[in-house]
N, C-alpha and C positions, 0 to 999 in steps of 0.2 A: 402464407410467410412474406411479413413483409421488405422493403429494402435496407432497415435498418441491419438485417441480420443475414442477411446475405453479403451486402459490404459491412465490414466494424465501422471502418472510418466515417460512414456518412450517418453517424449515431446522434441523435440530436435534433432539432431543430431548426434546420437547416435552409436555407432556400432552395438551393438542388434535392433535395427531397423533397420540401412540402410542391415542388410542383410538379414533380416527378410523379406525385399520388394523386396530383388532382388533376395530371393526363389520366394514368387508368386507373383514379375511379368516371372520368367521362367516356373514355371506352366500355366499361363494366356496365356503367347507366345502356348506353348507347348499342347495344353488342346481348341481348337480352336472348338465352338460348332456356325455352317454355317447355318440359314436358306436359304432358299431357293427360291424369286419370281424371278419363273422365269414365262414367259409369248409366248417364239417364237425359235426357231431352239435355242436360247444359249441356252436353256434346255437342247437341246439336247446336247452339247460337255460338261454342269453342269457333264450331267451325264455320262458323256464317262469320267471323272475325277475317279471317283469313282472305278472305273471296276480294278482286278487288273494290268493292265499294269502297271498303271501311281500312283497304292500301294499310294494314296490321306494319310494312314493311319500315314505314315512314317512323317507327319507333326501332327498328331494333331487332324485331321478335322472331316474322314472319321464318323463320328456318327451325320451325317444331324437329326436336330428338328427341324418338324412342329408346334411347340409351339413361337413366340416369348419369354414368357418369359421363356425360357429357350435355350435363342443365345442369342451369340453377332455378331457374325458378320453376316451381311444382304449382302444376293450377290443377284444383283437386275442385272437380265437380258433380256433381247425379249423388244418390245417394250412397252407405259406405255401410255396409255392414259387422258384424263380430268377425266372420270368418274373413274378410275381407283386412280391415283393417292389420293384421297381424307384416302384411305383404306394402301397405301401403308404407309404415312404418321403417320395411327393413329397404322399403324404398326411397328413404328422405335421410335416412340413415348414409346408404349409397352412393346419393348425391357427394359433389366435393365443394368444399368451402370460399366466397359467403355463399350464401342459398334463401333462398325467398322462396316465402309457396301463397301464395293464393285462393280463398274460398270462396267458388264461387255455385250462388245460386241457395235459399235456402235450406233446402238436403244436406248441400257440402257441412254450411254454416249453424245452424241446430235440427238434424233433424227435418224437416219442413213437416209436412203433414204423416210422416209415419213415424209413425214415438211407441214400435213395435217392439217385444222385449231380443229381436237379430240386425238391431237399427241403430250402430251409433248418432250421443245427441247434438253432435257439435263434431269437426276430428281439430280443434282444439285441447280436446279432452285424452289427445297421442299426441300430436305436434303444433309445432308453435303457427301458426296460423297469420301473417303482415299485416296483408289485407282480406275485409270480406265484402264478398258483390252478394246484397238481398236480389231478389228475385227469383221468380217460379215460373218461367226459364227468365236468366237476366236478360238485357237488348245485348249485342252485340257490343255500345255502346258504352254500355255499366263494363266490361272487360276492355273495356281500352283508356276508362278515367282510370281504374283501377294499375293499369299496366304504366300509366302517369302516372300512380302516388309512391307501387313500385319503386321508378326511376330518381322521385322523390323521394326518397328512402338515402336509395344509397349515394346521391349526391350530400345524404345530411341536412336536405333543409324539410326534412318530419321525419319525428324522429319515432327510434323502433319499437315499440312495446318487448320488454324482457317475456319472458315463456315461463313460467317455473312449473314445474309437473305434481303432481301429488305423489305420497309416495308409493298408495295404491290406489286408482283409481276405478270406483266403481264392477266397471266393466273389465277388472284384470286378471279377477280367479275365468272371467267368460273365456279372455278374451284366449290367457292361456288352456285355457280345457278346451277353445279351438285351433291350435296349432296342433292341438295332440293328435286331433283327427285327421 
């Protein structure tokens, strides 16, 4: 909800609303609350990023939240199977707006070396992804670079890609079957 809806007399692009929106954007950019969805070796690298050597707190993302309702950044790392996909989409839907997603590693981005029937070949088939991190497993510096790119998206310096979900993705029938089991 923007300021214009909260205070009707501020409708328009006045100086006050522009400056307040800039301050809110600055605060949002410098206080990311990530939710880790780690299932494999990429999660170990995510934990390494939190130690004092890399100092993730300088980007405002040192507080890891394990509740999707308190998070605004979802970091998906590791292999995602068809049985886990409904859980991941529900976690994404429970996150409040605005929200961002990082796909960390080859397995989360493209399926990696696990090209089998229960393996999702990229989480972007089901949830929108803002930043991809390549590697198997990616280094902690890559996660820091992804956080900087998310901050640039929030600040408006980088373009956020629109996500269009196909009506029926190839795995949709299998995901529905997995929900029933």
